N, C-alpha and C positions, 0 to 999 in steps of 0.2 A: 423449519431447518432440518437438514439431514446431516448425518455424520458418516465418515468413512475412515478406516484405519490406514495410515501411511507410516511405515517404519516404526510401528509401535505406538503411535500417537493418534488419537481420534481427532480428525479434522472436521470442523463444521463447514457446510457449504449449502448453497442454494442454486438450483438449476431451473431455469424457466422452460416452458414448453417449446418443443421443436417448431421451426417455421419452414417455409419453402426455401429460405436462403441456405445455401450449402454449408457455410461456415458458421461456427459459434464464436461468440465474443467472450473472452476470459479476462476477468478483471482482477488485478493484483494490487492490494493496498500497500501503503507505506508504513514507516516506523511508528510504533505506538498507536496505530489506528486499527481498523477492522473492516470487514466486508460491508458494514452498514453504510459507509460513505458513498457507495456506488448506487444506492437506491434511486436518487434523482435521475441518473442516467438510465438505469434499468427501466424506469417508468416511461422513458422517452424512446427506448430502443427495442424493448422486448416484443413489441408487436411484429417486428420484422426480422429480428435476430434472436436465436437462442442465446441466453446469457448465463454465464457461470460466475458466481462470486464465492470466495472461500476465505477463511481466516488462516493466515500463515501460522506455522507451528510456534506456539508460545504466545500468540496474540488472540484477542477476541475470545471465542469459545473453543479454540483449538488448543486446549490445555487440560489441566486437571479438572475432574468433575466437581471438586469442592469449589474451586474458583468460579467456574461457570455457574454453579448453583447460587453462590453468593451474589454474583453479578445480576442474575435474572431476578432474584427475590428481593434484593435490597437496593440495587442501584437504578433499575428501570422503574422509577417512580416519578411523580410530578416534579416540576422545577424546584431545585434546591432553594430553600428560603421561603417556600410557600407553606401555608398551614397544613396542606394535604400531603406533604412529603412524608414518606414512611421513615420511622426511626431505623437507624443502621445497626445491625448486629455485627459487632467487631469480632472477627474470627482470625486466628493465626494462619499463616501460610504453611499448611502441613504438607509433608512430602507424600506423594502418592506414587504408584507404579509409573504413571505417565510422567511425573516430575523427574523420576530417575532417568527415564528415556530422554527427557528434554535436557538433562544435565550431563549426558554421557561424554560429550566432547564439544569444545568450542567450534570445531570444524563444521558442526551441523547448523551453524548460524551464518555461514557465508552465503552470498547471493547464488553461487553455484549449487550449494546444497539445497537451498530453497527451490531452485530451478529443478533439481532432481525430484523433490517432493511433488512439484507441479506435473512433471512427466508421469509420475506414478498415478496421480489423481486423474489425469486425462486418459491414461490407459484403462483405469478401473471404470471410468464413466463412458468408455468407448467413444471418446471425442478424437477424431483423426484429422479434423480440418478446422483450424482455429486462428483467429487473430487475437493477440495478447494486448491488453491495455493496462499499463502499469503506472502507478503514481509514485513519484519520488523514489524511495528504495525499491518499490515494486517495479519501477522502470528498469532498474539494473537487473532485477530477477528476470524480467521479461526478455531482456537482451541475452542473458545466459541461456534461458530456455530455448530461445530461437536458434541459438548456436547448437544446443544439444539435440534439438528435434527439427532439423531442417525440412523434413517431409511433412510433418504435422502442422507446424507453425507457418502460416501463410504471410504474416506480416506483424509488425509491432507498432503501437502508438504509445509513446512515452509522454506522461503528463507531469509537468513540474519536475522533470528529471533531466539531468545532464551531468556535467563534470569532465573528468579526464585531465584536470590540472591539479597537481599536488603542491600545495603551499604548506610547507612544514609547520611553521608557527601557527597558522590559522587552523590547521587540522588538529594540532596538538591541543590548542585551546578549546576547540569544539568538542573533542573527545573528553577532555577534562570536565568541561561544563556539563556535558551530557551525563557523565557518570555521577557528578554531584547532584544533578537534578533527579536522577533515578534513586538516590538514597532515601528520599523522603516521599513515600507514596503509601501512607497508611489508608486503610479502607475508609476511615472516617473523614478523609479529605473531601469525599463526595458530598458530605453533609455540611460543609462550611457554608455559611450564608454568602450568596452571590459569587461563589467560586466558579460557577458555570458561566457567569457573565464575563469573567476574565478569559475563559477559553473561547468565547465567541469572537474575541478580538485578536487572538494570538495568530500571527503569521498570515493574516488575511488583509485585503485592501479595504473591505467593508465588513462590518460586524455580521456574523452569521445569526440565524434564528437561534433562540435560546435552547431549543431541543438539541441542536448540534453541539452547543457548548457543553450541555450535560453529557452527551455521548462521548465527547472528547475527554471529559473528566473520567468517565467510566473506563475507557480504553487505556488511558494513561495509568490509572491505578491498577487495572486488572492484568496488564502485560506481565508475563512470567519474568521474574528477575533475571535469570540467566539468558533468556531470549532477548530481553530488552538491551542488556549490556552487550551480549554477544553480537547482535546485529550492528549495534553502534560501532563497536571496535573492529569487527571484521570487514565492514563495508567502507571503512575510512583509512585502511592501511595504504602506504605508498604503493605497494604492489597491486592492490585492488584498483586504486584510482588510475594508475598507469596502464592497467590491463584493459580498461573500458574502451579507449579509442581503438586498440587493436581488435577488440571484440566486434565493435561496430563496423570497422573497415572490412571484416571478412564475412559479414552477413550478406547473403544473396537475396534475402527477402526484403521487401520495402519496409523502411523504418521512418516514422514521422515523430516530430517533437512539438508538443504544445506547451508554450511558456507563458507564465503570468508576467505582464509588464511591470508589476510592482512586487514581484516575488523577491523577498530578501533572503530566503533560505537557499533557493537555487535561481540566481539571477539569470536573466535572458542571455547574457554574454557567455555564460558557462553552458547553457543549453545549446547555443549555436556552435560553441566549440566542439562539443561531442558530436553534434549532428553533422559537422563538416567532414567527418571521417567516413560518412556513408556516401556511396555514389549518387544518391538522389539529391544531395545537397547542391551539386553542380557548382556554380561560382557565386550564387547569390542567395543560398539558403532556401531552395525550393521545398525542402522537407521540414521547415520550421514555420510555425504560426505563433505570433505573439498576441496574446489576448489583452486588450486594454482594461484598466481598472480591475486587475486580477492579481491576487497574491498567490500563496502556496497551496491553496485548496481549490483549484479551478473547477473540479467536478461539483463542488457545493456552491461556489461563488457565482459561476457562470454556466449552469447546467444546460441551458438552451443553446448557448454558443458552442459548448464542448460537444454536445450530442450532434449538433448540425455539422461540426467539423469532422466528427467520426464518420457520419454518413457520407460526407463528401469524399473523404479519403477512401472508404470502402467502395464507393461507386466507381472510383478511378481504376479499381483493380478487379472488378467483376468480370 
């Protein structure tokens, strides 16, 4: 893992070796996740494409050094509930200089602000030719970045991402439930027996490997409080939701959408709705692929299918 400073916050990232392919693939994770979830795809794609993964500001290891240290030393242990699991050292969330930067303004947690972070990251790494692959919230960030960097970004692939329909009551309930969920995230949650098994089944069509359940617990607990709440609230405002279709309609780059047929978080009908605003949609959804037996984490549930679809899309635009 390497780090790079972006607007006062150290961002964790990983960049694979260059290949003969001219463009890099840049992967953007979703809410309460981290760059780790892209590894199955990286293993399948890095031989032909240079791949960049990074943690969004306030998530994974792109936050205070204290939280990153606790995560590495105490959480990355054998499966919770086994005799070999390490005991957890309970530590308070202390404010560090980076914490202050993270909390300066709620405006730094909008998809557009995260797209600005990405623009700086690409500039510092001298990546001038890229396809963006974004999951869920990461899909919205990818669309904003494509709008901000039309020369650098050659195309976008959104995974389990869509929307553009603001349903007032539904979104108010979602925001309220999300805020309540975020209030209870003590470090010792990771050591509750079998808690990782619960996370292997959340929002997926079929249970994930237990190691991914454990990773999801880690990322849920470790997300910086202001970043977790800020992204939730700023990405679900009426203005933001209504802006997405306009954003997609004005993009000149190719934009594709991969939907999980059994995704309950971002149902295929909402994926198709947002995709319909792009010229590639035509009349029958030419830029949408629905993946059978797949929930909200397509890159983990169906990595072979997703990597194959990514290759097919890229081949069309070589």
